N, CA, C and O atoms as a printed pandas DataFrame, in Angstrom:
     atom_number atom_name residue_name chain_id  residue_number  x_coord  y_coord  z_coord
0              1         N          MET        A               1  -76.114   86.851  171.234
1              2        CA          MET        A               1  -77.262   87.651  171.564
2              3         C          MET        A               1  -78.098   86.898  172.605
3              4         O          MET        A               1  -78.323   85.694  172.479
4              5         N          ALA        A               2  -78.537   87.598  173.599
5              6        CA          ALA        A               2  -79.341   86.996  174.667
6              7         C          ALA        A               2  -80.746   86.671  174.158
7              8         O          ALA        A               2  -81.290   87.364  173.298
8              9         N          GLU        A               3  -81.310   85.614  174.706
9             10        CA          GLU        A               3  -82.668   85.221  174.346
10            11         C          GLU        A               3  -83.661   86.251  174.888
11            12         O          GLU        A               3  -83.478   86.774  175.987
12            13         N          HIS        A               4  -84.702   86.540  174.123
13            14        CA          HIS        A               4  -85.737   87.475  174.558
14            15         C          HIS        A               4  -86.363   86.954  175.850
15            16         O          HIS        A               4  -86.550   85.744  175.986
16            17         N          PRO        A               5  -86.696   87.835  176.812
17            18        CA          PRO        A               5  -87.276   87.387  178.086
18            19         C          PRO        A               5  -88.550   86.555  177.926
19            20         O          PRO        A               5  -88.783   85.640  178.716
20            21         N          HIS        A               6  -89.369   86.850  176.934
21            22        CA          HIS        A               6  -90.595   86.065  176.731
22            23         C          HIS        A               6  -90.250   84.655  176.241
23            24         O          HIS        A               6  -90.895   83.683  176.636
24            25         N          ALA        A               7  -89.235   84.546  175.381
25            26        CA          ALA        A               7  -88.783   83.222  174.940
26            27         C          ALA        A               7  -88.221   82.442  176.126
27            28         O          ALA        A               7  -88.465   81.242  176.251
28            29         N          SER        A               8  -87.482   83.106  176.982
29            30        CA          SER        A               8  -86.925   82.443  178.172
30            31         C          SER        A               8  -88.028   81.941  179.094
31            32         O          SER        A               8  -87.937   80.838  179.631
32            33         N          LEU        A               9  -89.065   82.746  179.277
33            34        CA          LEU        A               9  -90.195   82.352  180.108
34            35         C          LEU        A               9  -90.847   81.083  179.566
35            36         O          LEU        A               9  -91.108   80.142  180.316
36            37         N          VAL        A              10  -91.104   81.063  178.271
37            38        CA          VAL        A              10  -91.751   79.911  177.646
38            39         C          VAL        A              10  -90.831   78.686  177.711
39            40         O          VAL        A              10  -91.294   77.580  177.990
40            41         N          ARG        A              11  -89.545   78.876  177.458
41            42        CA          ARG        A              11  -88.597   77.758  177.540
42            43         C          ARG        A              11  -88.606   77.157  178.946
43            44         O          ARG        A              11  -88.604   75.936  179.098
44            45         N          LYS        A              12  -88.615   78.012  179.976
45            46        CA          LYS        A              12  -88.686   77.526  181.364
46            47         C          LYS        A              12  -89.957   76.716  181.592
47            48         O          LYS        A              12  -89.941   75.718  182.312
48            49         N          GLY        A              13  -91.056   77.144  180.978
49            50        CA          GLY        A              13  -92.312   76.421  181.104
50            51         C          GLY        A              13  -92.230   75.031  180.490
51            52         O          GLY        A              13  -92.688   74.058  181.090
52            53         N          TYR        A              14  -91.655   74.932  179.310
53            54        CA          TYR        A              14  -91.490   73.625  178.670
54            55         C          TYR        A              14  -90.579   72.728  179.508
55            56         O          TYR        A              14  -90.846   71.536  179.662
56            57         N          GLU        A              15  -89.518   73.296  180.042
57            58        CA          GLU        A              15  -88.600   72.508  180.875
58            59         C          GLU        A              15  -89.303   72.012  182.137
59            60         O          GLU        A              15  -89.130   70.857  182.528
60            61         N          ALA        A              16  -90.089   72.871  182.771
61            62        CA          ALA        A              16  -90.832   72.469  183.972
62            63         C          ALA        A              16  -91.853   71.386  183.632
63            64         O          ALA        A              16  -92.000   70.425  184.386
64            65         N          PHE        A              17  -92.556   71.525  182.514
65            66        CA          PHE        A              17  -93.525   70.513  182.093
66            67         C          PHE        A              17  -92.822   69.173  181.880
67            68         O          PHE        A              17  -93.325   68.131  182.300
68            69         N          ALA        A              18  -91.663   69.203  181.231
69            70        CA          ALA        A              18  -90.912   67.966  180.964
70            71         C          ALA        A              18  -90.526   67.258  182.262
71            72         O          ALA        A              18  -90.473   66.029  182.310
72            73         N          ARG        A              19  -90.257   68.033  183.310
73            74        CA          ARG        A              19  -89.903   67.455  184.615
74            75         C          ARG        A              19  -91.135   67.087  185.428
75            76         O          ARG        A              19  -91.023   66.426  186.460
76            77         N          GLY        A              20  -92.305   67.509  184.972
77            78        CA          GLY        A              20  -93.524   67.305  185.764
78            79         C          GLY        A              20  -93.570   68.223  186.966
79            80         O          GLY        A              20  -94.223   67.906  187.960
80            81         N          ASP        A              21  -92.889   69.353  186.893
81            82        CA          ASP        A              21  -92.773   70.298  188.003
82            83         C          ASP        A              21  -93.911   71.319  187.941
83            84         O          ASP        A              21  -93.745   72.420  187.415
84            85         N          LEU        A              22  -95.052   70.941  188.477
85            86        CA          LEU        A              22  -96.226   71.808  188.417
86            87         C          LEU        A              22  -96.067   73.060  189.267
87            88         O          LEU        A              22  -96.652   74.095  188.947
88            89         N          ASP        A              23  -95.289   72.989  190.343
89            90        CA          ASP        A              23  -95.049   74.189  191.157
90            91         C          ASP        A              23  -94.286   75.239  190.364
91            92         O          ASP        A              23  -94.603   76.427  190.434
92            93         N          ALA        A              24  -93.282   74.807  189.611
93            94        CA          ALA        A              24  -92.539   75.758  188.775
94            95         C          ALA        A              24  -93.450   76.353  187.710
95            96         O          ALA        A              24  -93.364   77.546  187.417
96            97         N          LEU        A              25  -94.325   75.532  187.126
97            98        CA          LEU        A              25  -95.268   76.045  186.131
98            99         C          LEU        A              25  -96.201   77.084  186.735
99           100         O          LEU        A              25  -96.498   78.096  186.101
100          101         N          ARG        A              26  -96.662   76.843  187.950
101          102        CA          ARG        A              26  -97.552   77.794  188.619
102          103         C          ARG        A              26  -96.908   79.190  188.662
103          104         O          ARG        A              26  -97.587   80.198  188.462
104          105         N          GLY        A              27  -95.612   79.238  188.921
105          106        CA          GLY        A              27  -94.909   80.517  189.012
106          107         C          GLY        A              27  -94.792   81.251  187.696
107          108         O          GLY        A              27  -94.455   82.436  187.684
108          109         N          LEU        A              28  -95.059   80.584  186.587
109          110        CA          LEU        A              28  -94.952   81.201  185.265
110          111         C          LEU        A              28  -96.299   81.652  184.714
111          112         O          LEU        A              28  -96.358   82.368  183.714
112          113         N          LEU        A              29  -97.389   81.227  185.375
113          114        CA          LEU        A              29  -98.743   81.528  184.906
114          115         C          LEU        A              29  -99.381   82.639  185.733
115          116         O          LEU        A              29  -99.253   82.659  186.957
116          117         N          ALA        A              30 -100.056   83.548  185.074
117          118        CA          ALA        A              30 -100.854   84.546  185.788
118          119         C          ALA        A              30 -101.978   83.818  186.528
119          120         O          ALA        A              30 -102.416   82.750  186.100
120          121         N          GLY        A              31 -102.432   84.385  187.616
121          122        CA          GLY        A              31 -103.487   83.759  188.410
122          123         C          GLY        A              31 -104.747   83.473  187.619
123          124         O          GLY        A              31 -105.427   82.478  187.870
124          125         N          ASP        A              32 -105.067   84.340  186.661
125          126        CA          ASP        A              32 -106.291   84.168  185.864
126          127         C          ASP        A              32 -105.989   83.676  184.440
127          128         O          ASP        A              32 -106.788   83.877  183.525
128          129         N          CYS        A              33 -104.848   83.042  184.267
129          130        CA          CYS        A              33 -104.438   82.511  182.960
130          131         C          CYS        A              33 -105.496   81.547  182.425
131          132         O          CYS        A              33 -106.204   80.895  183.192
132          133         N          THR        A              34 -105.589   81.471  181.108
133          134        CA          THR        A              34 -106.497   80.534  180.449
134          135         C          THR        A              34 -105.700   79.660  179.492
135          136         O          THR        A              34 -104.828   80.143  178.768
136          137         N          TYR        A              35 -106.013   78.358  179.498
137          138        CA          TYR        A              35 -105.398   77.388  178.591
138          139         C          TYR        A              35 -106.498   76.765  177.748
139          140         O          TYR        A              35 -107.504   76.288  178.274
140          141         N          HIS        A              36 -106.299   76.774  176.444
141          142        CA          HIS        A              36 -107.279   76.237  175.503
142          143         C          HIS        A              36 -106.692   74.970  174.887
143          144         O          HIS        A              36 -105.700   75.029  174.160
144          145         N          PHE        A              37 -107.313   73.814  175.182
145          146        CA          PHE        A              37 -106.844   72.535  174.643
146          147         C          PHE        A              37 -107.852   72.059  173.609
147          148         O          PHE        A              37 -109.021   71.856  173.938
148          149         N          PRO        A              38 -107.416   71.877  172.354
149          150        CA          PRO        A              38 -108.359   71.636  171.255
150          151         C          PRO        A              38 -108.911   70.219  171.219
151          152         O          PRO        A              38 -108.466   69.329  171.944
152          153         N          GLY        A              39 -109.884   70.049  170.359
153          154        CA          GLY        A              39 -110.434   68.740  170.076
154          155         C          GLY        A              39 -111.848   68.574  170.572
155          156         O          GLY        A              39 -112.485   69.504  171.066
156          157         N          SER        A              40 -112.319   67.332  170.418
157          158        CA          SER        A              40 -113.657   66.972  170.897
158          159         C          SER        A              40 -113.528   65.648  171.649
159          160         O          SER        A              40 -113.897   64.586  171.148
160          161         N          HIS        A              41 -113.006   65.744  172.834
161          162        CA          HIS        A              41 -112.770   64.589  173.697
162          163         C          HIS        A              41 -112.901   65.055  175.140
163          164         O          HIS        A              41 -113.158   66.233  175.387
164          165         N          SER        A              42 -112.730   64.158  176.082
165          166        CA          SER        A              42 -113.010   64.480  177.485
166          167         C          SER        A              42 -112.079   65.540  178.084
167          168         O          SER        A              42 -112.443   66.170  179.077
168          169         N          LEU        A              43 -110.904   65.754  177.518
169          170        CA          LEU        A              43 -109.978   66.744  178.077
170          171         C          LEU        A              43 -109.960   68.057  177.295
171          172         O          LEU        A              43 -109.327   69.021  177.727
172          173         N          SER        A              44 -110.639   68.107  176.161
173          174        CA          SER        A              44 -110.636   69.353  175.390
174          175         C          SER        A              44 -111.451   70.411  176.114
175          176         O          SER        A              44 -112.386   70.100  176.851
176          177         N          GLY        A              45 -111.081   71.661  175.892
177          178        CA          GLY        A              45 -111.843   72.748  176.488
178          179         C          GLY        A              45 -110.954   73.890  176.929
179          180         O          GLY        A              45 -109.756   73.926  176.650
180          181         N          ASP        A              46 -111.582   74.823  177.627
181          182        CA          ASP        A              46 -110.908   76.012  178.140
182          183         C          ASP        A              46 -110.756   75.870  179.651
183          184         O          ASP        A              46 -111.723   75.596  180.361
184          185         N          TYR        A              47 -109.549   76.055  180.124
185          186        CA          TYR        A              47 -109.230   75.919  181.551
186          187         C          TYR        A              47 -108.805   77.288  182.059
187          188         O          TYR        A              47 -107.834   77.870  181.575
188          189         N          LYS        A              48 -109.544   77.796  183.040
189          190        CA          LYS        A              48 -109.333   79.158  183.542
190          191         C          LYS        A              48 -108.738   79.102  184.942
191          192         O          LYS        A              48 -109.300   78.475  185.841
192          193         N          GLY        A              49 -107.603   79.759  185.119
193          194        CA          GLY        A              49 -106.945   79.836  186.420
194          195         C          GLY        A              49 -105.845   78.795  186.560
195          196         O          GLY        A              49 -105.884   77.736  185.934
196          197         N          GLN        A              50 -104.868   79.118  187.393
197          198        CA          GLN        A              50 -103.722   78.234  187.593
198          199         C          GLN        A              50 -104.140   76.830  188.021
199          200         O          GLN        A              50 -103.642   75.847  187.473
200          201         N          ASP        A              51 -105.039   76.724  188.983
201          202        CA          ASP        A              51 -105.424   75.408  189.502
202          203         C          ASP        A              51 -106.044   74.540  188.410
203          204         O          ASP        A              51 -105.715   73.359  188.299
204          205         N          ALA        A              52 -106.930   75.107  187.613
205          206        CA          ALA        A              52 -107.581   74.335  186.546
206          207         C          ALA        A              52 -106.563   73.885  185.499
207          208         O          ALA        A              52 -106.618   72.754  185.017
208          209         N          ILE        A              53 -105.645   74.766  185.154
209          210        CA          ILE        A              53 -104.625   74.423  184.155
210          211         C          ILE        A              53 -103.702   73.327  184.690
211          212         O          ILE        A              53 -103.420   72.352  183.992
212          213         N          LEU        A              54 -103.242   73.487  185.910
213          214        CA          LEU        A              54 -102.338   72.488  186.474
214          215         C          LEU        A              54 -103.048   71.158  186.684
215          216         O          LEU        A              54 -102.421   70.104  186.581
216          217         N          ASP        A              55 -104.336   71.188  186.974
217          218        CA          ASP        A              55 -105.103   69.946  187.112
218          219         C          ASP        A              55 -105.170   69.192  185.778
219          220         O          ASP        A              55 -105.036   67.968  185.762
220          221         N          VAL        A              56 -105.373   69.891  184.673
221          222        CA          VAL        A              56 -105.430   69.181  183.389
222          223         C          VAL        A              56 -104.041   68.674  183.004
223          224         O          VAL        A              56 -103.921   67.593  182.427
224          225         N          PHE        A              57 -102.996   69.434  183.312
225          226        CA          PHE        A              57 -101.640   68.935  183.062
226          227         C          PHE        A              57 -101.387   67.670  183.885
227          228         O          PHE        A              57 -100.797   66.709  183.391
228          229         N          ARG        A              58 -101.834   67.675  185.130
229          230        CA          ARG        A              58 -101.692   66.493  185.994
230          231         C          ARG        A              58 -102.422   65.300  185.368
231          232         O          ARG        A              58 -101.924   64.175  185.391
232          233         N          ARG        A              59 -103.595   65.561  184.816
233          234        CA          ARG        A              59 -104.352   64.483  184.154
234          235         C          ARG        A              59 -103.609   63.951  182.933
235          236         O          ARG        A              59 -103.641   62.749  182.670
236          237         N          PHE        A              60 -102.937   64.834  182.178
237          238        CA          PHE        A              60 -102.132   64.373  181.045
238          239         C          PHE        A              60 -101.108   63.345  181.519
239          240         O          PHE        A              60 -100.951   62.284  180.915
240          241         N          PHE        A              61 -100.412   63.674  182.611
241          242        CA          PHE        A              61  -99.381   62.769  183.138
242          243         C          PHE        A              61 -100.004   61.472  183.659
243          244         O          PHE        A              61  -99.496   60.382  183.393
244          245         N          GLU        A              62 -101.104   61.596  184.398
245          246        CA          GLU        A              62 -101.752   60.409  184.976
246          247         C          GLU        A              62 -102.311   59.496  183.893
247          248         O          GLU        A              62 -102.088   58.285  183.926
248          249         N          GLU        A              63 -103.034   60.064  182.935
249          250        CA          GLU        A              63 -103.695   59.250  181.910
250          251         C          GLU        A              63 -102.709   58.591  180.954
251          252         O          GLU        A              63 -103.047   57.603  180.303
252          253         N          THR        A              64 -101.490   59.129  180.862
253          254        CA          THR        A              64 -100.477   58.535  179.989
254          255         C          THR        A              64  -99.423   57.777  180.804
255          256         O          THR        A              64  -98.392   57.368  180.270
256          257         N          ASN        A              65  -99.688   57.595  182.087
257          258        CA          ASN        A              65  -98.733   56.912  182.974
258          259         C          ASN        A              65  -97.322   57.473  182.838
259          260         O          ASN        A              65  -96.340   56.732  182.857
260          261         N          GLY        A              66  -97.240   58.788  182.702
261          262        CA          GLY        A              66  -95.950   59.462  182.629
262          263         C          GLY        A              66  -95.221   59.303  181.306
263          264         O          GLY        A              66  -94.046   59.657  181.209
264          265         N          THR        A              67  -95.893   58.776  180.279
265          266        CA          THR        A              67  -95.217   58.568  178.995
266          267         C          THR        A              67  -95.238   59.805  178.097
267          268         O          THR        A              67  -94.535   59.841  177.087
268          269         N          MET        A              68  -96.023   60.810  178.445
269          270        CA          MET        A              68  -96.112   61.988  177.588
270          271         C          MET        A              68  -94.795   62.755  177.601
271          272         O          MET        A              68  -94.265   63.097  178.658
272          273         N          THR        A              69  -94.280   63.016  176.407
273          274        CA          THR        A              69  -93.114   63.879  176.263
274          275         C          THR        A              69  -93.464   64.986  175.274
275          276         O          THR        A              69  -94.151   64.757  174.279
276          277         N          VAL        A              70  -92.989   66.162  175.564
277          278        CA          VAL        A              70  -93.192   67.307  174.678
278          279         C          VAL        A              70  -91.822   67.915  174.433
279          280         O          VAL        A              70  -91.213   68.500  175.328
280          281         N          GLU        A              71  -91.350   67.765  173.200
281          282        CA          GLU        A              71  -90.030   68.266  172.827
282          283         C          GLU        A              71  -90.185   69.612  172.122
283          284         O          GLU        A              71  -90.755   69.692  171.034
284          285         N          LEU        A              72  -89.677   70.653  172.746
285          286        CA          LEU        A              72  -89.729   71.993  172.167
286          287         C          LEU        A              72  -88.792   72.046  170.964
287          288         O          LEU        A              72  -87.614   71.703  171.062
288          289         N          ARG        A              73  -89.330   72.479  169.834
289          290        CA          ARG        A              73  -88.528   72.535  168.606
290          291         C          ARG        A              73  -88.169   73.962  168.199
291          292         O          ARG        A              73  -87.093   74.206  167.654
292          293         N          HIS        A              74  -89.084   74.910  168.471
293          294        CA          HIS        A              74  -88.814   76.279  168.014
294          295         C          HIS        A              74  -89.664   77.271  168.805
295          296         O          HIS        A              74  -90.783   76.965  169.218
296          297         N          ILE        A              75  -89.105   78.471  169.009
297          298        CA          ILE        A              75  -89.810   79.567  169.686
298          299         C          ILE        A              75  -89.725   80.808  168.804
299          300         O          ILE        A              75  -88.652   81.171  168.322
300          301         N          LEU        A              76  -90.868   81.450  168.602
301          302        CA          LEU        A              76  -90.937   82.720  167.883
302          303         C          LEU        A              76  -91.510   83.773  168.821
303          304         O          LEU        A              76  -92.469   83.500  169.544
304          305         N          VAL        A              77  -90.932   84.979  168.818
305          306        CA          VAL        A              77  -91.447   86.073  169.641
306          307         C          VAL        A              77  -91.686   87.296  168.759
307          308         O          VAL        A              77  -91.051   87.468  167.719
308          309         N          ASP        A              78  -92.616   88.138  169.201
309          310        CA          ASP        A              78  -92.847   89.382  168.469
310          311         C          ASP        A              78  -92.414   90.610  169.255
311          312         O          ASP        A              78  -92.450   91.724  168.731
312          313         N          GLY        A              79  -92.002   90.420  170.518
313          314        CA          GLY        A              79  -91.573   91.553  171.327
314          315         C          GLY        A              79  -92.715   92.400  171.847
315          316         O          GLY        A              79  -92.487   93.426  172.487
316          317         N          ARG        A              80  -93.963   91.976  171.575
317          318        CA          ARG        A              80  -95.140   92.717  172.015
318          319         C          ARG        A              80  -96.053   91.868  172.877
319          320         O          ARG        A              80  -97.234   92.176  173.035
320          321         N          GLY        A              81  -95.493   90.779  173.445
321          322        CA          GLY        A              81  -96.281   89.959  174.349
322          323         C          GLY        A              81  -96.840   88.685  173.759
323          324         O          GLY        A              81  -97.659   88.015  174.387
324          325         N          HIS        A              82  -96.404   88.340  172.547
325          326        CA          HIS        A              82  -96.864   87.104  171.926
326          327         C          HIS        A              82  -95.673   86.187  171.669
327          328         O          HIS        A              82  -94.609   86.629  171.233
328          329         N          VAL        A              83  -95.873   84.914  171.945
329          330        CA          VAL        A              83  -94.867   83.899  171.666
330          331         C          VAL        A              83  -95.572   82.732  170.995
331          332         O          VAL        A              83  -96.660   82.329  171.407
332          333         N          MET        A              84  -94.938   82.190  169.952
333          334        CA          MET        A              84  -95.441   80.981  169.292
334          335         C          MET        A              84  -94.370   79.913  169.411
335          336         O          MET        A              84  -93.179   80.177  169.251
336          337         N          THR        A              85  -94.831   78.685  169.700
337          338        CA          THR        A              85  -93.888   77.584  169.777
338          339         C          THR        A              85  -94.281   76.501  168.785
339          340         O          THR        A              85  -95.418   76.443  168.316
340          341         N          LEU        A              86  -93.323   75.653  168.480
341          342        CA          LEU        A              86  -93.546   74.439  167.724
342          343         C          LEU        A              86  -92.946   73.317  168.564
343          344         O          LEU        A              86  -91.807   73.419  169.019
344          345         N          HIS        A              87  -93.713   72.247  168.771
345          346        CA          HIS        A              87  -93.209   71.128  169.567
346          347         C          HIS        A              87  -93.683   69.795  169.005
347          348         O          HIS        A              87  -94.602   69.730  168.188
348          349         N          HIS        A              88  -93.032   68.736  169.468
349          350        CA          HIS        A              88  -93.384   67.371  169.072
350          351         C          HIS        A              88  -93.814   66.624  170.328
351          352         O          HIS        A              88  -93.075   66.570  171.311
352          353         N          THR        A              89  -95.012   66.049  170.288
353          354        CA          THR        A              89  -95.566   65.343  171.444
354          355         C          THR        A              89  -95.679   63.857  171.138
355          356         O          THR        A              89  -96.121   63.467  170.057
356          357         N          THR        A              90  -95.273   63.032  172.100
357          358        CA          THR        A              90  -95.520   61.600  172.036
358          359         C          THR        A              90  -96.130   61.170  173.358
359          360         O          THR        A              90  -95.837   61.744  174.406
360          361         N          ALA        A              91  -96.985   60.151  173.297
361          362        CA          ALA        A              91  -97.608   59.626  174.518
362          363         C          ALA        A              91  -98.221   58.271  174.228
363          364         O          ALA        A              91  -98.501   57.916  173.083
364          365         N          GLU        A              92  -98.420   57.523  175.309
365          366        CA          GLU        A              92  -99.109   56.235  175.231
366          367         C          GLU        A              92 -100.225   56.226  176.252
367          368         O          GLU        A              92 -100.099   56.751  177.358
368          369         N          ARG        A              93 -101.344   55.601  175.836
369          370        CA          ARG        A              93 -102.516   55.561  176.716
370          371         C          ARG        A              93 -103.459   54.464  176.234
371          372         O          ARG        A              93 -103.837   54.436  175.063
372          373         N          GLY        A              94 -103.833   53.572  177.126
373          374        CA          GLY        A              94 -104.810   52.546  176.794
374          375         C          GLY        A              94 -104.458   51.728  175.572
375          376         O          GLY        A              94 -105.334   51.410  174.767
376          377         N          GLY        A              95 -103.194   51.382  175.418
377          378        CA          GLY        A              95 -102.766   50.602  174.268
378          379         C          GLY        A              95 -102.575   51.408  172.996
379          380         O          GLY        A              95 -102.254   50.835  171.955
380          381         N          LYS        A              96 -102.763   52.713  173.047
381          382        CA          LYS        A              96 -102.569   53.592  171.889
382          383         C          LYS        A              96 -101.285   54.381  172.062
383          384         O          LYS        A              96 -100.889   54.710  173.180
384          385         N          ARG        A              97 -100.646   54.677  170.954
385          386        CA          ARG        A              97  -99.483   55.567  170.956
386          387         C          ARG        A              97  -99.771   56.687  169.962
387          388         O          ARG        A              97 -100.325   56.449  168.889
388          389         N          VAL        A              98  -99.394   57.898  170.325
389          390        CA          VAL        A              98  -99.621   59.030  169.432
390          391         C          VAL        A              98  -98.337   59.836  169.297
391          392         O          VAL        A              98  -97.562   59.970  170.244
392          393         N          GLU        A              99  -98.132   60.365  168.105
393          394        CA          GLU        A              99  -97.069   61.331  167.819
394          395         C          GLU        A              99  -97.721   62.469  167.055
395          396         O          GLU        A              99  -98.345   62.253  166.015
396          397         N          LEU        A             100  -97.577   63.668  167.569
397          398        CA          LEU        A             100  -98.206   64.839  166.956
398          399         C          LEU        A             100  -97.236   66.013  166.943
399          400         O          LEU        A             100  -96.407   66.163  167.841
400          401         N          THR        A             101  -97.351   66.829  165.927
401          402        CA          THR        A             101  -96.677   68.118  165.910
402          403         C          THR        A             101  -97.698   69.144  166.367
403          404         O          THR        A             101  -98.839   69.151  165.907
404          405         N          GLY        A             102  -97.283   69.994  167.261
405          406        CA          GLY        A             102  -98.191   71.002  167.783
406          407         C          GLY        A             102  -97.460   72.285  168.101
407          408         O          GLY        A             102  -96.264   72.428  167.851
408          409         N          GLY        A             103  -98.199   73.195  168.649
409          410        CA          GLY        A             103  -97.632   74.464  169.057
410          411         C          GLY        A             103  -98.599   75.190  169.969
411          412         O          GLY        A             103  -99.778   74.851  170.066
412          413         N          ILE        A             104  -98.071   76.182  170.621
413          414        CA          ILE        A             104  -98.889   76.999  171.520
414          415         C          ILE        A             104  -98.647   78.465  171.196
415          416         O          ILE        A             104  -97.509   78.891  171.002
416          417         N          VAL        A             105  -99.724   79.225  171.141
417          418        CA          VAL        A             105  -99.637   80.679  171.060
418          419         C          VAL        A             105  -99.813   81.182  172.490
419          420         O          VAL        A             105 -100.857   80.977  173.109
420          421         N          PHE        A             106  -98.792   81.832  172.999
421          422        CA          PHE        A             106  -98.795   82.385  174.357
422          423         C          PHE        A             106  -99.021   83.883  174.289
423          424         O          PHE        A             106  -98.547   84.560  173.377
424          425         N          ARG        A             107  -99.748   84.384  175.265
425          426        CA          ARG        A             107  -99.826   85.822  175.486
426          427         C          ARG        A             107  -99.155   86.076  176.826
427          428         O          ARG        A             107  -99.476   85.439  177.829
428          429         N          ILE        A             108  -98.225   87.011  176.825
429          430        CA          ILE        A             108  -97.408   87.296  178.003
430          431         C          ILE        A             108  -97.667   88.733  178.446
431          432         O          ILE        A             108  -97.642   89.656  177.631
432          433         N          VAL        A             109  -97.911   88.914  179.725
433          434        CA          VAL        A             109  -98.022   90.251  180.311
434          435         C          VAL        A             109  -97.026   90.300  181.465
435          436         O          VAL        A             109  -97.099   89.506  182.403
436          437         N          GLY        A             110  -96.095   91.247  181.375
437          438        CA          GLY        A             110  -95.040   91.311  182.389
438          439         C          GLY        A             110  -94.186   90.059  182.287
439          440         O          GLY        A             110  -93.588   89.780  181.248
440          441         N          ASP        A             111  -94.140   89.314  183.377
441          442        CA          ASP        A             111  -93.342   88.086  183.379
442          443         C          ASP        A             111  -94.205   86.850  183.614
443          444         O          ASP        A             111  -93.743   85.871  184.201
444          445         N          LYS        A             112  -95.469   86.892  183.152
445          446        CA          LYS        A             112  -96.396   85.767  183.332
446          447         C          LYS        A             112  -97.147   85.498  182.030
447          448         O          LYS        A             112  -97.454   86.412  181.265
448          449         N          ALA        A             113  -97.429   84.230  181.806
449          450        CA          ALA        A             113  -98.288   83.852  180.687
450          451         C          ALA        A             113  -99.741   84.070  181.102
451          452         O          ALA        A             113 -100.147   83.648  182.185
452          453         N          THR        A             114 -100.514   84.719  180.258
453          454        CA          THR        A             114 -101.918   85.009  180.568
454          455         C          THR        A             114 -102.887   84.177  179.727
455          456         O          THR        A             114 -104.055   84.029  180.088
456          457         N          ASP        A             115 -102.405   83.634  178.609
457          458        CA          ASP        A             115 -103.261   82.837  177.738
458          459         C          ASP        A             115 -102.391   81.870  176.947
459          460         O          ASP        A             115 -101.347   82.254  176.419
460          461         N          LEU        A             116 -102.822   80.619  176.868
461          462        CA          LEU        A             116 -102.128   79.584  176.108
462          463         C          LEU        A             116 -103.151   78.933  175.198
463          464         O          LEU        A             116 -104.128   78.354  175.672
464          465         N          ASP        A             117 -102.936   79.021  173.902
465          466        CA          ASP        A             117 -103.858   78.463  172.922
466          467         C          ASP        A             117 -103.097   77.405  172.129
467          468         O          ASP        A             117 -102.260   77.737  171.290
468          469         N          GLU        A             118 -103.391   76.116  172.399
469          470        CA          GLU        A             118 -102.634   75.021  171.793
470          471         C          GLU        A             118 -103.292   74.564  170.494
471          472         O          GLU        A             118 -104.517   74.560  170.368
472          473         N          CYS        A             119 -102.456   74.180  169.534
473          474        CA          CYS        A             119 -102.910   73.695  168.234
474          475         C          CYS        A             119 -102.105   72.449  167.870
475          476         O          CYS        A             119 -100.969   72.286  168.316
476          477         N          PHE        A             120 -102.697   71.573  167.059
477          478        CA          PHE        A             120 -102.024   70.356  166.600
478          479         C          PHE        A             120 -102.216   70.176  165.105
479          480         O          PHE        A             120 -103.133   70.742  164.510
480          481         N          ASP        A             121 -101.336   69.378  164.506
481          482        CA          ASP        A             121 -101.404   69.155  163.067
482          483         C          ASP        A             121 -102.476   68.155  162.666
483          484         O          ASP        A             121 -102.863   68.117  161.498
484          485         N          ASP        A             122 -102.972   67.336  163.608
485          486        CA          ASP        A             122 -103.959   66.315  163.253
486          487         C          ASP        A             122 -104.957   66.151  164.401
487          488         O          ASP        A             122 -104.728   65.370  165.325
488          489         N          LEU        A             123 -106.057   66.889  164.333
489          490        CA          LEU        A             123 -107.060   66.830  165.398
490          491         C          LEU        A             123 -107.747   65.468  165.469
491          492         O          LEU        A             123 -108.160   65.049  166.550
492          493         N          ASP        A             124 -107.877   64.774  164.347
493          494        CA          ASP        A             124 -108.482   63.438  164.380
494          495         C          ASP        A             124 -107.629   62.487  165.209
495          496         O          ASP        A             124 -108.156   61.719  166.015
496          497         N          LYS        A             125 -106.311   62.535  165.014
497          498        CA          LYS        A             125 -105.399   61.707  165.832
498          499         C          LYS        A             125 -105.492   62.078  167.303
499          500         O          LYS        A             125 -105.530   61.205  168.170
500          501         N          LEU        A             126 -105.527   63.383  167.582
501          502        CA          LEU        A             126 -105.626   63.865  168.957
502          503         C          LEU        A             126 -106.908   63.345  169.603
503          504         O          LEU        A             126 -106.885   62.819  170.716
504          505         N          ASN        A             127 -108.020   63.499  168.895
505          506        CA          ASN        A             127 -109.305   63.048  169.422
506          507         C          ASN        A             127 -109.332   61.536  169.653
507          508         O          ASN        A             127 -109.841   61.068  170.672
508          509         N          ASP        A             128 -108.791   60.787  168.717
509          510        CA          ASP        A             128 -108.753   59.337  168.857
510          511         C          ASP        A             128 -107.926   58.933  170.084
511          512         O          ASP        A             128 -108.310   58.033  170.831
512          513         N          PHE        A             129 -106.824   59.587  170.277
513          514        CA          PHE        A             129 -105.950   59.241  171.405
514          515         C          PHE        A             129 -106.624   59.498  172.740
515          516         O          PHE        A             129 -106.546   58.658  173.636
516          517         N          TRP        A             130 -107.289   60.647  172.895
517          518        CA          TRP        A             130 -107.876   61.011  174.191
518          519         C          TRP        A             130 -109.286   60.449  174.380
519          520         O          TRP        A             130 -109.842   60.554  175.473
520          521         N          SER        A             131 -109.876   59.857  173.340
521          522        CA          SER        A             131 -111.232   59.306  173.463
522          523         C          SER        A             131 -111.213   57.897  174.012
523          524         O          SER        A             131 -112.269   57.286  174.179
């Protein structure tokens, strides 16, 4: 059975992120897409538009000296424009190492992601790492 088109879109996004291919990611995001990154630290917040989202992704790579990895573990689709993922993130920064389980709820319209809402299993760990 072929993978649902929304699952394929999200999988391509994870693959592009893993390569650090921000141009490929741009092609998967709607122009007015919003990304919500949780926590209470300098990078948490809502990022509106492709440029803002790609800038924060660039900061993830820069601040972790390229050590951030996000391993996609599972994709769920509803066939109505929603996709949920489960992933495992590792990174090093400022002498700290973090491992977190997380996921993103995507909203898809047509062939573009319009909203990405990220969640993690341990916000205290997330906050400590980025603080």
